[in-house]
C-alpha positions in Angstrom: 3.0 6.6 -18.7 5.2 9.1 -16.2 8.6 7.4 -16.5 11.3 7.9 -18.8 13.0 5.0 -20.9 15.9 5.8 -23.2 15.6 4.8 -26.6 18.4 2.2 -26.5 16.9 0.5 -23.4 14.9 -2.7 -23.9 11.5 -2.8 -21.5 9.3 -5.8 -22.1 5.8 -4.8 -22.7 4.7 -6.9 -19.9 6.9 -5.2 -17.3 5.7 -2.6 -15.0 7.5 0.8 -14.5 6.5 3.0 -11.5 6.1 6.7 -11.9 9.2 8.9 -11.8 11.4 5.8 -12.5 14.1 6.6 -15.3 15.7 3.8 -17.4 18.8 4.6 -19.0 20.9 3.3 -22.1 21.3 -0.1 -22.9 19.3 -1.2 -20.0 17.1 -4.4 -20.4 14.0 -4.9 -18.1 12.3 -8.3 -18.9 9.1 -9.7 -19.2 6.7 -9.5 -16.0 9.4 -7.4 -14.2 8.0 -5.1 -11.7 9.8 -1.8 -10.7 8.3 0.7 -8.4 8.2 4.6 -8.6 11.4 6.9 -8.6 13.8 4.2 -9.4 16.9 4.6 -11.4 18.1 1.9 -13.8 21.7 2.5 -14.9 23.2 2.1 -18.2 23.7 -1.5 -19.3 21.8 -2.8 -16.0 19.6 -5.9 -16.3 16.6 -6.9 -14.7 15.4 -10.5 -15.1 11.9 -11.8 -15.7 9.4 -11.4 -12.8 11.8 -9.5 -10.5 10.3 -7.5 -7.9 11.9 -4.1 -7.1 10.3 -1.5 -4.6 10.1 2.3 -4.7 13.4 4.7 -4.7 15.7 2.0 -5.9 18.8 2.5 -7.4 20.4 0.0 -9.7 23.8 1.5 -11.0 25.3 0.9 -14.4 26.1 -2.7 -15.4 24.2 -4.2 -12.2 22.5 -7.5 -13.1 19.6 -8.4 -11.1 18.4 -12.0 -12.0 15.2 -13.6 -11.3 13.3 -14.3 -8.9 15.2 -11.4 -6.8 13.1 -9.1 -4.6 14.6 -5.7 -3.9 12.7 -3.6 -1.1 12.2 0.1 -1.1 15.5 2.2 -0.9 17.9 -0.5 -1.8 21.1 0.4 -3.6 22.7 -1.9 -5.9 26.1 -0.6 -7.2 27.9 -0.7 -10.5 28.6 -4.1 -11.9 27.0 -5.8 -8.7 25.6 -9.5 -9.2 22.6 -11.0 -7.9 22.7 -14.6 -9.1 19.8 -17.3 -9.2 21.4 -20.7 -9.5 22.5 -22.8 -6.6 24.1 -25.3 -8.8 25.2 -23.6 -12.2 25.8 -25.8 -15.1 25.7 -25.2 -18.6 24.8 -28.8 -19.4 23.1 -31.4 -17.5 24.9 -34.8 -16.2 24.4 -36.5 -19.6 26.0 -33.2 -21.2 22.8 -31.8 -22.9 22.2 -28.1 -22.8 20.2 -27.2 -20.0 17.0 -24.9 -20.8 14.8 -22.9 -18.5 12.6 -25.8 -17.1 15.9 -27.8 -16.2 16.7 -26.0 -13.3 15.1 -24.1 -10.4 15.9 -20.6 -9.8 16.5 -19.3 -6.2 16.3 -15.7 -5.1 18.4 -13.1 -3.6 16.2 -10.8 -1.2 17.3 -7.5 -0.6 15.3 -5.8 2.3 14.5 -2.1 2.8 17.4 0.4 2.7 20.1 -2.2 2.1 23.3 -1.3 -0.2 25.4 -3.6 -2.2 28.8 -2.1 -3.1 30.4 -2.1 -6.3 31.2 -5.6 -8.1 29.7 -7.4 -4.9 28.2 -10.7 -5.6 25.2 -12.1 -3.7 25.3 -15.8 -4.0 21.6 -17.1 -4.2 19.7 -18.1 -2.0 20.6 -15.4 0.6 19.0 -12.4 2.2 20.6 -9.1 2.9 18.8 -7.5 5.8 17.3 -4.0 6.3 19.7 -1.1 6.2 22.8 -3.7 5.8 26.0 -2.6 3.9 27.9 -5.1 1.6 31.1 -3.6 0.7 32.7 -3.3 -2.7 34.0 -6.5 -4.1 32.6 -8.8 -1.3 30.9 -12.2 -2.1 27.8 -12.8 0.0 27.2 -16.6 0.7 25.2 -16.5 3.5 22.2 -14.1 5.1 23.4 -10.7 6.2 21.7 -9.2 9.7 19.8 -6.0 10.0 22.3 -3.0 10.0 25.3 -5.3 9.4 28.4 -4.1 7.5 30.1 -7.0 5.8 33.2 -7.3 3.8 35.5 -9.8 2.3 35.4 -13.2 0.3 33.3 -14.7 1.9 31.6 -11.8 3.3 31.8 -11.6 7.2 30.5 -9.0 9.5 33.1 -6.2 10.4 30.8 -3.7 11.9 27.4 -2.2 12.2 25.9 0.7 9.9 23.0 3.0 10.7 20.4 4.1 8.3 22.9 7.0 7.1 25.2 4.1 6.3 28.1 5.3 8.4 29.7 2.8 10.7 28.3 2.6 14.1 30.6 3.5 17.2 30.2 1.6 20.7 28.5 3.8 23.3 30.6 4.3 26.2 29.3 2.8 29.7 26.8 0.6 27.6 27.7 -2.8 26.7 26.1 -3.9 23.8 25.2 -0.2 23.0 26.0 1.4 19.6 25.4 5.0 18.0 25.4 6.5 14.7 28.0 9.4 14.9 25.9 11.3 11.9 22.2 11.1 13.1 22.9 10.3 16.9 20.5 7.3 16.7 20.9 4.6 19.3 21.1 0.7 18.7 21.4 -2.2 21.2 23.1 -5.5 20.3 21.6 -8.8 21.5 22.9 -12.2 20.5 24.4 -11.0 17.1 21.2 -8.9 16.3 21.3 -5.0 16.1 17.8 -3.4 17.3 17.0 0.3 16.6 16.1 2.3 19.4 12.7 4.0 18.9 
């Protein structure tokens, strides 16, 4: 066992925790959840049953990741961000009876490699956040986010592009559809609303 769990955290015995992962105070990791290596689960964070989380993921304080979410390697989930799982949320059914686990079908939020969800953002399932995308603080994501997209607002809309460093890309002079990262110099090409990283 090469991971660290604070005494006040609750980790179900059926959960899998990768090497080097730290689970902080009052966090809860439910049954059959699987966390990769070198993750950080902040104070009061919640990871639902069967959630799959890759390596080097950070869940900041009070982040709520409901099943059946899937988070790729290097994902960042900001403080108090929420990944929902019910497309038609109701406490009771149409007859007024309390709904139980088998009375609804959970739907997933999928966050691909390197993407970041800002503080208090909400991803309304079912939705996918693409590779290295950046969701602004307080945004409400109701539709899929393309790779490298910068989205903000309620509902979230694309307002630009970001690179792997998380810095907003700038247009390349004399290159229609061309973008570059001012920090790393990496170049990108935009075609039909899709951004492709140059290799």
